[in-house]
PAZAPA-4460 file (N, C-alpha, C; in steps of 0.05 Angstrom, whole numbers, plus 32768, in hexadecimal, padded with zeros to 4 digits):
% residues 289
    n_x    n_y    n_z   ca_x   ca_y   ca_z    c_x    c_y    c_z   seq   type   mol
   7FBF   7C24   7FAD   7FC4   7C20   7FC9   7FAD   7C11   7FD6     1      X     A
   7FB4   7C00   7FEB   7F9E   7BF3   7FFA   7F93   7C06   800F     2      X     A
   7F7F   7BFE   801D   7F72   7C10   8030   7F84   7C1B   8045     3      X     A
   7F94   7C0B   8053   7FA6   7C17   8067   7FB9   7C2C   805B     4      X     A
   7FC4   7C27   8044   7FD7   7C3A   8037   7FC9   7C54   8030     5      X     A
   7FB0   7C52   8026   7FA1   7C6A   8020   7F9B   7C7A   8039     6      X     A
   7F94   7C6C   804E   7F8E   7C7A   8067   7FA7   7C89   8072     7      X     A
   7FBD   7C7B   8073   7FD5   7C87   807E   7FDE   7C9E   806C     8      X     A
   7FDC   7C9B   8052   7FE4   7CB1   8040   7FD3   7CC9   8045     9      X     A
   7FB9   7CC5   8048   7FA7   7CDB   804D   7FAC   7CEA   8067    10      X     A
   7FB2   7CDA   807C   7FB7   7CE6   8096   7FD2   7CF5   8096    11      X     A
   7FE6   7CE9   8089   8000   7CF7   8087   7FFD   7D11   8078    12      X     A
   7FED   7D12   8063   7FE9   7D2A   8054   7FDC   7D3F   8065    13      X     A
   7FC7   7D37   8074   7FB9   7D4A   8085   7FCB   7D56   809A    14      X     A
   7FDC   7D45   80A6   7FEF   7D4E   80BB   8005   7D60   80B0    15      X     A
   800D   7D5B   8097   8021   7D6C   808B   8016   7D89   8088    16      X     A
   7FFD   7D8C   8081   7FF1   7DA6   807F   7FEE   7DB2   809B    17      X     A
   7FE5   7DA2   80AE   7FDF   7DAC   80C9   7FF8   7DB4   80D9    18      X     A
   800E   7DA8   80D2   8027   7DAE   80E2   803C   7DBC   80D1    19      X     A
   8035   7DC8   80BB   8048   7DD4   80A9   8051   7DF0   80B2    20      X     A
   8066   7DF9   80A6   806F   7E15   80A8   8073   7E1E   80C5    21      X     A
   8063   7E30   80CF   8068   7E3D   80E9   8059   7E2F   8100    22      X     A
   8050   7E17   80FC   8042   7E09   8112   8055   7E06   812A    23      X     A
   804D   7E0D   8142   805E   7E0A   815A   8069   7DEE   815C    24      X     A
   8082   7DEA   815F   808E   7DCF   815F   8082   7DBB   8172    25      X     A
   807B   7DC4   818A   8070   7DB1   819E   8054   7DA8   8194    26      X     A
   8044   7DBA   818A   802A   7DB3   8180   802C   7DA0   8168    27      X     A
   803E   7DA6   8156   8042   7D94   813F   804A   7D78   8148    28      X     A
   805D   7D77   815A   8066   7D5D   8164   8050   7D4E   8172    29      X     A
   8040   7D5B   8182   802B   7D4F   8191   8014   7D45   817F    30      X     A
   800E   7D55   816A   7FFA   7D4C   8157   8001   7D32   8149    31      X     A
   801B   7D31   8140   8024   7D18   8134   8024   7D01   8148    32      X     A
   802C   7D07   8161   802C   7CF3   8176   8010   7CE7   817B    33      X     A
   7FFC   7CF8   8179   7FE1   7CEF   817E   7FD6   7CDD   8168    34      X     A
   7FE1   7CDF   8150   7FD5   7CD2   8139   7FE6   7CBA   8130    35      X     A
   8000   7CBB   8134   8012   7CA5   812B   8021   7C99   8143    36      X     A
   8026   7C7F   8143   8019   7C6C   8132   7FFC   7C68   813A    37      X     A
   7FEB   7C61   8127   7FCE   7C60   812C   7FC6   7C45   8138    38      X     A
   7FAD   7C43   813E   7FA1   7C2A   8147   7F99   7C1A   812F    39      X     A
   7F81   7C0E   8131   7F77   7BFD   811B   7F6D   7C0D   8103    40      X     A
   7F69   7C27   8107   7F5E   7C38   80F2   7F44   7C2D   80E7    41      X     A
   7F34   7C22   80F9   7F1C   7C14   80F1   7F08   7C27   80E3    42      X     A
   7F04   7C3E   80EE   7EF0   7C51   80E3   7EF8   7C5A   80C6    43      X     A
   7F11   7C63   80C2   7F18   7C6A   80A7   7F18   7C52   8093    44      X     A
   7F1F   7C3B   809D   7F1D   7C23   808C   7F00   7C1E   8084    45      X     A
   7EEE   7C21   8097   7ED2   7C1E   8091   7EC8   7C32   807C    46      X     A
   7ED1   7C4B   8080   7ECA   7C60   806D   7ED3   7C59   8051    47      X     A
   7EEC   7C51   804D   7EF6   7C4A   8033   7EEA   7C31   8028    48      X     A
   7EE4   7C1E   803A   7ED8   7C05   8031   7EBC   7C0A   8026    49      X     A
   7EAD   7C1B   8033   7E92   7C22   8029   7E94   7C31   800E    50      X     A
   7EA7   7C44   800D   7EAB   7C52   7FF3   7EB2   7C3F   7FDD    51      X     A
   7EC3   7C2B   7FE3   7ECA   7C17   7FCF   7EB3   7C06   7FC7    52      X     A
   7EA3   7BFE   7FDB   7E8B   7BEE   7FD6   7E77   7BFD   7FC4    53      X     A
   7E77   7C17   7FC6   7E65   7C28   7FB6   7E71   7C30   7F9B    54      X     A
   7E89   7C25   7F94   7E95   7C2B   7F7B   7EAE   7C3D   7F7B    55      X     A
   7EB4   7C48   7F93   7ECC   7C59   7F96   7ECD   7C6E   7F80    56      X     A
   7EB8   7C7D   7F7D   7EB6   7C91   7F67   7EC7   7CAA   7F6B    57      X     A
   7ECE   7CB0   7F84   7EE0   7CC7   7F88   7EF4   7CBF   7F9E    58      X     A
   7F09   7CB1   7F97   7F1D   7CA7   7FAB   7F29   7CBE   7FBB    59      X     A
   7F2D   7CD5   7FAF   7F3A   7CEB   7FBE   7F27   7CF5   7FD4    60      X     A
   7F0E   7CF8   7FCE   7EFA   7D01   7FE2   7EF7   7CEC   7FF8    61      X     A
   7EF7   7CD2   7FF0   7EF4   7CBD   8004   7F0C   7CBC   8016    62      X     A
   7F24   7CBF   800B   7F3C   7CBF   801C   7F3C   7CD6   802F    63      X     A
   7F33   7CEE   8026   7F31   7D05   8037   7F1D   7D01   804E    64      X     A
   7F06   7CF5   8048   7EF3   7CEF   805C   7EFE   7CDB   8071    65      X     A
   7F0B   7CC7   8067   7F17   7CB2   8079   7F2C   7CBF   808B    66      X     A
   7F3D   7CD0   8080   7F51   7CDE   8091   7F44   7CEF   80A5    67      X     A
   7F2F   7CFE   809D   7F21   7D10   80B0   7F15   7D00   80C7    68      X     A
   7F09   7CE9   80C0   7EFC   7CD8   80D5   7F11   7CD0   80E9    69      X     A
   7F29   7CC7   80E0   7F3E   7CBE   80F2   7F49   7CD5   8103    70      X     A
   7F4D   7CEC   80F7   7F57   7D04   8106   7F43   7D0B   811C    71      X     A
   7F2A   7D0A   8116   7F16   7D10   812B   7F15   7CFB   8141    72      X     A
   7F19   7CE2   8139   7F1A   7CCD   814D   7F32   7CD1   815F    73      X     A
   7F4A   7CD7   8153   7F62   7CDC   8163   7F5E   7CF4   8176    74      X     A
   7F51   7D09   816B   7F4C   7D20   817C   7F3B   7D19   8194    75      X     A
   7F27   7D08   8190   7F15   7D00   81A6   7F24   7CF0   81BB    76      X     A
   7F38   7CE0   81B2   7F48   7CD0   81C5   7F5A   7CE2   81D6    77      X     A
   7F66   7CF6   81C9   7F77   7D09   81D8   7F67   7D17   81EE    78      X     A
   7F4F   7D21   81E6   7F3F   7D2F   81FA   7F34   7D1C   820F    79      X     A
   7F2C   7D04   8207   7F21   7CF0   8219   7F35   7CE8   822F    80      X     A
   7F4E   7CE8   8228   7F63   7CDF   823B   7F6A   7CF4   8250    81      X     A
   7F62   7D0D   824C   7F6A   7D23   825D   7F5F   7D20   8279    82      X     A
   7F6C   7D2C   828D   7F63   7D2A   82A9   7F46   7D32   82AE    83      X     A
   7F3B   7D44   829E   7F20   7D4D   82A2   7F0B   7D38   829A    84      X     A
   7F15   7D23   828B   7F03   7D0E   8283   7F0D   7CF3   828F    85      X     A
   7F1B   7CE3   8280   7F23   7CC8   828A   7F3D   7CC8   8299    86      X     A
   7F4D   7CDD   8296   7F67   7CDE   82A3   7F78   7CC5   829E    87      X     A
   7F7A   7CBE   8285   7F89   7CA6   827D   7FA5   7CAD   8275    88      X     A
   7FB8   7C9D   8280   7FD5   7CA3   827B   7FDF   7C95   8262    89      X     A
   7FD1   7C80   8259   7FDB   7C70   8242   7FC7   7C6F   822C    90      X     A
   7FD0   7C71   8213   7FBF   7C6E   81FC   7FD0   7C60   81E6    91      X     A
   7FC6   7C4B   81DB   7FD3   7C3C   81C6   7FF0   7C34   81CD    92      X     A
   7FF3   7C2C   81E6   800D   7C22   81EE   8022   7C37   81F5    93      X     A
   801B   7C51   81F5   802E   7C66   81FD   8020   7C7A   820E    94      X     A
   802F   7C8C   821A   8023   7CA0   822B   800F   7CB2   821C    95      X     A
   7FFA   7CBA   8229   7FE6   7CCB   821C   7FF2   7CE6   8216    96      X     A
   7FE5   7CF4   8204   7FF0   7D0E   81FA   7FF3   7D22   8211    97      X     A
   7FE0   7D23   8223   7FE2   7D36   8239   7FF8   7D30   824D    98      X     A
   7FFE   7D16   824F   8015   7D0E   8260   802F   7D15   8253    99      X     A
   8031   7D10   8239   804A   7D15   822A   804F   7D32   8226   100      X     A
   803A   7D42   8221   803E   7D5E   8218   8031   7D73   822A   101      X     A
   8022   7D6A   823E   8013   7D7D   824F   7FF7   7D81   8246   102      X     A
   7FE6   7D8A   8259   7FC9   7D8C   8253   7FC3   7DA2   823F   103      X     A
   7FD2   7DB8   8240   7FCD   7DCE   822D   7FD1   7DC5   8210   104      X     A
   7FE7   7DB9   820B   7FED   7DAF   81F0   7FD9   7D9A   81E8   105      X     A
   7FD2   7D88   81FA   7FBF   7D73   81F4   7FA4   7D7E   81EB   106      X     A
   7F9B   7D92   81F9   7F82   7D9F   81F1   7F84   7DAB   81D5   107      X     A
   7F9A   7DB8   81CF   7F9E   7DC4   81B5   7FA2   7DAF   819F   108      X     A
   7FAE   7D98   81A6   7FB1   7D83   8192   7F95   7D79   818A   109      X     A
   7F83   7D74   819D   7F69   7D6B   8196   7F5A   7D80   8185   110      X     A
   7F5C   7D99   818D   7F50   7DAE   817D   7F5C   7DAF   8161   111      X     A
   7F76   7DAD   815F   7F84   7DAF   8145   7F7C   7D98   8133   112      X     A
   7F79   7D80   813E   7F72   7D69   812D   7F55   7D6C   8123   113      X     A
   7F44   7D77   8133   7F28   7D7C   812B   7F27   7D8F   8113   114      X     A
   7F35   7DA6   8116   7F36   7DB9   8100   7F43   7DAD   80E7   115      X     A
   7F59   7D9E   80EB   7F66   7D91   80D4   7F54   7D7E   80C5   116      X     A
   7F43   7D70   80D4   7F30   7D5D   80C7   7F1E   7D6B   80B2   117      X     A
   7F13   7D81   80BA   7F00   7D8F   80A9   7F0F   7D9F   8093   118      X     A
   7F27   7DA9   8099   7F37   7DB6   8085   7F3F   7DA2   806F   119      X     A
   7F44   7D89   8077   7F4C   7D74   8064   7F35   7D6F   8050   120      X     A
   7F1D   7D6D   805A   7F07   7D68   8048   7F03   7D80   8035   121      X     A
   7F05   7D98   803F   7F01   7DB0   802E   7F17   7DB1   8019   122      X     A
   7F2F   7DAB   8020   7F46   7DAD   800D   7F44   7D97   7FF8   123      X     A
   7F3F   7D7E   8001   7F41   7D67   7FEF   7F27   7D62   7FDF   124      X     A
   7F13   7D73   7FE2   7EFB   7D70   7FD1   7EF7   7D88   7FBF   125      X     A
   7F0C   7D98   7FBC   7F09   7DB0   7FAA   7F03   7DA7   7F8D   126      X     A
   7F0D   7D90   7F86   7F08   7D86   7F6A   7EEB   7D7E   7F67   127      X     A
   7EDD   7D79   7F7D   7EC1   7D6F   7F7B   7EB1   7D7D   7F91   128      X     A
   7EAD   7D98   7F8F   7EA2   7DA7   7FA5   7E86   7DA0   7FAE   129      X     A
   7E77   7D91   7F9D   7E5C   7D89   7FA5   7E5D   7D75   7FBD   130      X     A
   7E75   7D6A   7FC2   7E78   7D57   7FD8   7E80   7D65   7FF2   131      X     A
   7E8A   7D7D   7FF0   7E97   7D8A   8007   7E83   7D8E   801E   132      X     A
   7E6D   7D9B   8018   7E59   7DA1   802E   7E4C   7D87   8039   133      X     A
   7E44   7D74   8028   7E38   7D5B   8034   7E4C   7D4C   8045   134      X     A
   7E65   7D4A   803D   7E78   7D3B   804D   7E7E   7D49   8067   135      X     A
   7E81   7D64   8066   7E86   7D73   807F   7E6E   7D71   8092   136      X     A
   7E56   7D74   8087   7E3E   7D72   8098   7E3B   7D57   80A4   137      X     A
   7E3F   7D42   8094   7E3C   7D26   809E   7E50   7D20   80B4   138      X     A
   7E69   7D27   80B0   7E7D   7D21   80C4   7E7A   7D32   80DD   139      X     A
   7E73   7D4C   80D9   7E6E   7D5D   80F0   7E57   7D53   8101   140      X     A
   7E43   7D48   80F5   7E2C   7D3C   8104   7E36   7D25   8115   141      X     A
   7E49   7D16   810B   7E53   7CFE   8119   7E65   7D06   8131   142      X     A
   7E70   7D1E   8131   7E82   7D25   8147   7E77   7D3B   8159   143      X     A
   7E61   7D47   8152   7E57   7D5E   8161   7E41   7D57   8174   144      X     A
   7E2F   7D69   8177   7E17   7D66   8189   7DFF   7D6B   8177   145      X     A
   7DE9   7D5D   817C   7DE1   7D4F   8194   7DE8   7D31   8194   146      X     A
   7DF1   7D25   817E   7DF3   7D08   817D   7E0E   7CFD   8177   147      X     A
   7E23   7D0E   8177   7E3E   7D05   8170   7E50   7D02   8188   148      X     A
   7E6A   7D02   8182   7E7E   7CFD   8196   7E7D   7D11   81AD   149      X     A
   7E78   7D2A   81A7   7E77   7D3F   81BC   7E60   7D38   81CF   150      X     A
   7E4A   7D30   81C5   7E33   7D29   81D6   7E3A   7D10   81E6   151      X     A
   7E48   7CFD   81DA   7E50   7CE5   81E8   7E62   7CEB   8200   152      X     A
   7E75   7CFD   81FB   7E86   7D05   8211   7E77   7D13   8227   153      X     A
   7E64   7D24   821E   7E54   7D33   8232   7E42   7D22   8243   154      X     A
   7E39   7D0B   8238   7E28   7CF9   8248   7E36   7CF0   8261   155      X     A
   7E51   7CEE   825F   7E61   7CE5   8276   7E60   7CF8   828E   156      X     A
   7E57   7D11   8289   7E55   7D25   829E   7E39   7D26   82AA   157      X     A
   7E27   7D16   829F   7E0B   7D16   82AA   7E09   7D03   82C2   158      X     A
   7DF8   7D0B   82D4   7DF4   7CFA   82EC   7DE5   7CE1   82E4   159      X     A
   7DD3   7CE3   82D1   7DC3   7CCC   82C8   7DC9   7CC8   82AA   160      X     A
   7DD8   7CB4   82A4   7DE1   7CAF   8289   7DCD   7C9F   8279   161      X     A
   7DC4   7CA9   8263   7DB3   7C99   8251   7DC7   7C87   8241   162      X     A
   7DC9   7C6E   8248   7DDE   7C5C   823E   7DDB   7C59   821F   163      X     A
   7DC3   7C57   8215   7DBF   7C54   81F9   7DC8   7C6C   81E9   164      X     A
   7DC1   7C84   81F3   7DCA   7C9C   81E6   7DE8   7CA0   81E9   165      X     A
   7DF2   7C99   8200   7E0F   7C9B   8205   7E20   7C8B   81F2   166      X     A
   7E19   7C71   81F0   7E28   7C5F   81DE   7E24   7C67   81C1   167      X     A
   7E0C   7C6F   81BA   7E07   7C77   819E   7E18   7C8F   8196   168      X     A
   7E1A   7CA2   81A8   7E29   7CBA   81A2   7E47   7CB6   81A5   169      X     A
   7E50   7CA8   81BA   7E6D   7CA5   81C0   7E7B   7C92   81AC   170      X     A
   7E6D   7C7D   81A3   7E7A   7C69   8193   7E6E   7C66   8177   171      X     A
   7E54   7C62   8176   7E48   7C5C   815C   7E47   7C74   8149   172      X     A
   7E47   7C8C   8153   7E43   7CA4   8142   7E59   7CA6   812D   173      X     A
   7E72   7CA1   8135   7E88   7CA4   8122   7E88   7C8D   810D   174      X     A
   7E7E   7C76   8114   7E7A   7C61   8101   7E65   7C6A   80EC   175      X     A
   7E50   7C76   80F5   7E3C   7C81   80E3   7E48   7C96   80D1   176      X     A
   7E57   7CA8   80DC   7E65   7CBC   80CB   7E77   7CAF   80B7   177      X     A
   7E85   7C9A   80BF   7E98   7C8D   80AC   7E8A   7C80   8095   178      X     A
   7E75   7C71   809A   7E67   7C64   8083   7E58   7C78   8072   179      X     A
   7E4C   7C8D   807F   7E3E   7CA1   806F   7E51   7CB0   805D   180      X     A
   7E68   7CB8   8068   7E7C   7CC6   8058   7E86   7CB5   8041   181      X     A
   7E8B   7C9C   8046   7E94   7C8A   8031   7E80   7C87   801B   182      X     A
   7E67   7C85   8022   7E52   7C83   800E   7E4F   7C9D   7FFE   183      X     A
   7E4F   7CB3   800C   7E4D   7CCD   7FFF   7E63   7CD1   7FEA   184      X     A
   7E7B   7CC9   7FF1   7E92   7CCE   7FE0   7E90   7CBD   7FC6   185      X     A
   7E7F   7CA9   7FC6   7E7B   7C99   7FAE   7E5F   7C9A   7FA3   186      X     A
   7E51   7CB0   7FAA   7E35   7CB4   7FA0   7E22   7C9E   7FA9   187      X     A
   7E28   7C91   7FC0   7E16   7C7E   7FCB   7E02   7C8C   7FDE   188      X     A
   7DEF   7C7C   7FE8   7DDB   7C87   7FFB   7DE4   7C80   8017   189      X     A
   7DEB   7C94   8027   7DF5   7C8F   8042   7DE1   7C7F   8053   190      X     A
   7DC7   7C83   804F   7DB3   7C75   8060   7DB4   7C57   805C   191      X     A
   7DBE   7C4E   8045   7DC0   7C31   8040   7DD3   7C24   8053   192      X     A
   7DE5   7C34   805F   7DFB   7C29   806F   7DF8   7C2E   808D   193      X     A
   7DE2   7C3B   8095   7DDF   7C42   80B2   7DDC   7C29   80C4   194      X     A
   7DCF   7C15   80BA   7DCB   7BFD   80CB   7DE6   7BF0   80D0   195      X     A
   7DF7   7BEF   80BC   7E12   7BE5   80BF   7E21   7BF5   80D5   196      X     A
   7E20   7C0F   80D3   7E2E   7C20   80E6   7E24   7C1C   8102   197      X     A
   7E0A   7C1A   8106   7DFE   7C16   8120   7E08   7BFC   812C   198      X     A
   7E07   7BE6   811C   7E0F   7BCC   8126   7E2D   7BCB   812D   199      X     A
   7E3D   7BD6   811B   7E5A   7BD6   8120   7E62   7BE8   8138   200      X     A
   7E55   7BFF   813A   7E5A   7C10   8150   7E53   7C03   816B   201      X     A
   7E3C   7BF6   816B   7E34   7BE8   8184   7E47   7BD1   818A   202      X     A
   7E50   7BC2   8175   7E63   7BAC   8179   7E7D   7BB7   8185   203      X     A
   7E86   7BCD   817A   7E9F   7BD8   8184   7E9D   7BE1   81A1   204      X     A
   7E86   7BEB   81A9   7E82   7BF3   81C5   7E82   7BDB   81D7   205      X     A
   7E74   7BC6   81CF   7E74   7BAD   81DF   7E90   7BA2   81E1   206      X     A
   7E9F   7BA2   81CB   7EBB   7B98   81CB   7ECC   7BA8   81DF   207      X     A
   7EC8   7BC3   81DF   7ED8   7BD3   81F0   7ED0   7BCE   820E   208      X     A
   7EB7   7BC9   8213   7EAE   7BC2   822E   7EBB   7BA8   8237   209      X     A
   7EBD   7B94   8224   7EC9   7B7B   822B   7EE7   7B7E   8231   210      X     A
   7EF5   7B8E   8220   7F11   7B93   8226   7F14   7BA0   8242   211      X     A
   7F04   7BB3   8247   7F06   7BC2   8261   7F01   7BAF   8278   212      X     A
   7EED   7B9E   8276   7EE6   7B8D   828C   7EF9   7B75   828F   213      X     A
   7F05   7B6D   8278   7F17   7B56   8279   7F34   7B5E   8280   214      X     A
   7F38   7B77   8286   7F52   7B81   828E   7F67   7B7E   8278   215      X     A
   7F5F   7B84   825F   7F71   7B85   8248   7F70   7BA1   823D   216      X     A
   7F86   7BAA   8230   7F86   7BC4   8223   7F6F   7BC4   820E   217      X     A
   7F5F   7BD9   820E   7F47   7BDA   81FE   7F4C   7BDD   81E1   218      X     A
   7F36   7BD9   81D1   7F38   7BDA   81B4   7F3F   7BF6   81AB   219      X     A
   7F3C   7C0B   81BB   7F44   7C26   81B4   7F5F   7C2D   81C0   220      X     A
   7F6D   7C19   81CC   7F87   7C1E   81D7   7F88   7C2A   81F2   221      X     A
   7F71   7C2C   8200   7F71   7C38   821A   7F76   7C23   8230   222      X     A
   7F7F   7C2B   8248   7F84   7C18   825D   7F6A   7C0A   8265   223      X     A
   7F6C   7BF1   826F   7F55   7BE3   8278   7F4C   7BEE   8293   224      X     A
   7F32   7BE9   829A   7F27   7BF0   82B3   7F1E   7C0D   82B5   225      X     A
   7F1E   7C1C   829F   7F16   7C38   82A0   7EF9   7C3B   82A6   226      X     A
   7EE8   7C2A   829B   7ECB   7C2D   82A0   7EC4   7C2B   82BD   227      X     A
   7ECF   7C17   82CA   7EC9   7C14   82E7   7ED4   7C2B   82F7   228      X     A
   7EEC   7C34   82F1   7EF8   7C4A   8300   7EE9   7C64   82FD   229      X     A
   7EDF   7C68   82E5   7ED1   7C81   82DF   7EB3   7C80   82E0   230      X     A
   7EA8   7C69   82E9   7E8B   7C66   82EB   7E7C   7C66   82D1   231      X     A
   7E89   7C5C   82BB   7E7D   7C5C   82A1   7E6B   7C43   829D   232      X     A
   7E56   7C44   828E   7E46   7C2C   8288   7E56   7C17   827A   233      X     A
   7E52   7BFE   8280   7E61   7BE8   8274   7E4F   7BCF   8273   234      X     A
   7E4C   7BC4   825B   7E39   7BAE   8257   7E42   7B95   8267   235      X     A
   7E5C   7B91   8269   7E66   7B79   8277   7E5F   7B7A   8295   236      X     A
   7E61   7B92   82A0   7E5A   7B95   82BC   7E3C   7B91   82C0   237      X     A
   7E2C   7B98   82AC   7E0F   7B95   82AE   7E05   7B79   82A8   238      X     A
   7E11   7B6C   8293   7E06   7B53   8289   7E18   7B3B   828C   239      X     A
   7E32   7B3F   8291   7E45   7B29   8293   7E53   7B25   8278   240      X     A
   7E6A   7B17   827A   7E7B   7B13   8263   7E6E   7B03   824D   241      X     A
   7E61   7AED   8253   7E56   7ADB   823F   7E3F   7AE9   8230   242      X     A
   7E2E   7AF8   823E   7E18   7B06   8231   7E23   7B1C   821F   243      X     A
   7E38   7B2A   8228   7E43   7B3F   8218   7E50   7B33   81FF   244      X     A
   7E5E   7B1C   8202   7E6B   7B0F   81EB   7E56   7B06   81D7   245      X     A
   7E40   7AFB   81E1   7E2B   7AF2   81CF   7E1F   7B0A   81C0   246      X     A
   7E1C   7B20   81CD   7E11   7B38   81C0   7E24   7B43   81AB   247      X     A
   7E3E   7B41   81B1   7E53   7B4A   819D   7E51   7B39   8184   248      X     A
   7E4F   7B1F   8187   7E4C   7B0D   816F   7E33   7B15   815F   249      X     A
   7E1D   7B1A   816D   7E04   7B21   815F   7E07   7B3B   8150   250      X     A
   7E14   7B4E   815C   7E17   7B68   814F   7E29   7B66   8136   251      X     A
   7E3E   7B56   8138   7E50   7B52   8120   7E40   7B45   810A   252      X     A
   7E30   7B30   8110   7E20   7B23   80FC   7E0C   7B37   80F0   253      X     A
   7E00   7B48   8101   7DED   7B5C   80F8   7DFB   7B70   80E5   254      X     A
   7E13   7B78   80EC   7E22   7B8B   80DC   7E27   7B7F   80C0   255      X     A
   7E31   7B66   80BF   7E37   7B5A   80A6   7E1E   7B56   8095   256      X     A
   7E08   7B4F   80A2   7DEF   7B4B   8093   7DE3   7B65   8089   257      X     A
   7DEA   7B7B   8095   7DDE   7B95   808E   7DEC   7BA3   8076   258      X     A
   7E03   7B97   806D   7E11   7BA3   8056   7DFE   7BA1   803E   259      X     A
   7DF7   7BB7   8031   7DE6   7BB7   801A   7DF3   7BAA   8002   260      X     A
   7DE4   7B9F   7FF0   7DEF   7B94   7FD8   7DFA   7BAA   7FC6   261      X     A
   7E14   7BA7   7FBF   7E22   7BBB   7FAF   7E3A   7BAE   7FA3   262      X     A
   7E4B   7BBE   7F95   7E62   7BB4   7F88   7E75   7BA5   7F9A   263      X     A
   7E79   7BB0   7FB2   7E8D   7BA5   7FC5   7E81   7B99   7FDE   264      X     A
   7E69   7B90   7FDD   7E5C   7B86   7FF5   7E6A   7B6D   8001   265      X     A
   7E73   7B5B   7FEF   7E81   7B43   7FF9   7E9B   7B4A   8008   266      X     A
   7EAA   7B5D   7FFC   7EC3   7B66   8008   7EBE   7B72   8024   267      X     A
   7EA8   7B82   8026   7EA3   7B8F   8040   7E99   7B7B   8055   268      X     A
   7E89   7B68   804D   7E80   7B53   8060   7E98   7B43   806B   269      X     A
   7EAB   7B3D   8059   7EC3   7B2F   8061   7ED3   7B3F   8075   270      X     A
   7ED5   7B59   8070   7EE4   7B6B   8082   7ED8   7B6C   809D   271      X     A
   7EBD   7B6C   809E   7EAF   7B6E   80B8   7EB3   7B54   80C7   272      X     A
   7EB1   7B3D   80BA   7EB5   7B23   80C7   7ED2   7B20   80D2   273      X     A
   7EE5   7B2A   80C3   7F01   7B29   80CC   7F05   7B3B   80E4   274      X     A
   7EF8   7B52   80E4   7EFA   7B65   80F9   7EEF   7B5A   8114   275      X     A
   7EDC   7B48   8112   7ECE   7B3F   812A   7EE1   7B32   813F   276      X     A
   7EF2   7B21   8136   7F05   7B14   8149   7F18   7B28   8154   277      X     A
   7F22   7B3B   8143   7F35   7B50   814D   7F29   7B61   8163   278      X     A
   7F0E   7B64   8162   7F01   7B74   8176   7F00   7B67   8192   279      X     A
   7F03   7B4D   8193   7F00   7B3F   81AC   7F1A   7B3D   81BC   280      X     A
   7F18   7B3F   81D6   7F30   7B3B   81E7   7F3C   7B20   81E1   281      X     A
   7F57   7B1E   81E3   7F65   7B05   81DD   7F5B   7AEE   81EF   282      X     A
   7F53   7AF4   8207   7F4A   7AE0   8219   7F30   7AD3   8210   283      X     A
   7F21   7AE1   81FE   7F07   7AD7   81F5   7F07   7ACF   81D8   284      X     A
   7F1A   7AD7   81C8   7F1A   7AD4   81AC   7F19   7AB6   81A3   285      X     A
   7F28   7AA5   81B1   7F2A   7A89   81AA   7F0F   7A7C   81AE   286      X     A
   7F02   7A81   81C4   7EE8   7A74   81C9   7ED3   7A80   81B7   287      X     A
   7ED5   7A9A   81B0   7EC2   7AA6   819E   7EC3   7A9A   8182   288      X     A
   7EDC   7A94   8179   7EDF   7A88   815E   7ED0   7A6E   815C   289      X     A
***
C-alpha cells in the first residue's frame, strides 16, 4: 500500500475499535464525522515518510503511530472549534462537530479520539513491546504540556502571548511528534529529524497565517479571518504578505535541506518540495512558483 492507503487503513482500524459494540450511536457517528473525510493528512504522511526513509523496519508500529498522530490532530480541531475557543462553525468544508452534534458530544468526541490514539499504539505494538513506551511518551509530549498542543491552546487564554512558544506548541509540536515517532518505529534517531520538524511546523504556521489573511479557507480547513476575529498572532498582519511569503519559501528550503542522509532522503525531499506549493493560498501559488 502507498502512504495514503496505509494511513486510511490505520485510522479505519482505530475507529472500528473505538466505535464497536456498545458505543453510544451518536458518539460513534460523531467520531467518524470528525475524522472522515480527512484533510491532507500531512502529519501522518510525514510520520510514515520518515519511517520509510529510515528503512521501515516495523511497518505496523509506524502505521499505528501515524494513525495516532492524525487522531490527536482531529481531536484538537474538534476542541479548537468549540465556542469556548474559536467558535468556528465550519471545518473541512462541513459544519463543525459541535454544530452538527452539540457541544457535549463534541467534547466527548475529542476526548474519545485522544484515548483511541494511545490505545492504538498500545494495541498495535504488542508484537514489539520495546516500542510501546517510547512511542507513547514521544507522542504524549507532542500533545500535552508544557510544550505540546495543550500548551498551545492554553497560550490563547493568556493576556500576553509569547508568540514563539505559542506557535511552537500549537503547530510545530505535532510535526516533531510525527517525525520522532516515525524514526523510532524504524530504529532511527529522532533527534536527527527535529530540524526538519521545526522548519515544516513553522512553514505550516506561516501558510495558515497567509490563508487567514488572504480570506481563503485555511490549510487546516478552518474559515478565513479567524485570527483577526479572535485576536490571535498572525505574521501577515505583522510583516505583510510579501515578507510572509518570502519567509515561507525560506522555511520550505530549510526543511528540505535538513533531511538527513538516509535510505529515503531523496524521496522525502521531493515530498517536501511538492508540499510547498500546496501550502500556499491559490492567490499566491502562481507567483511563488
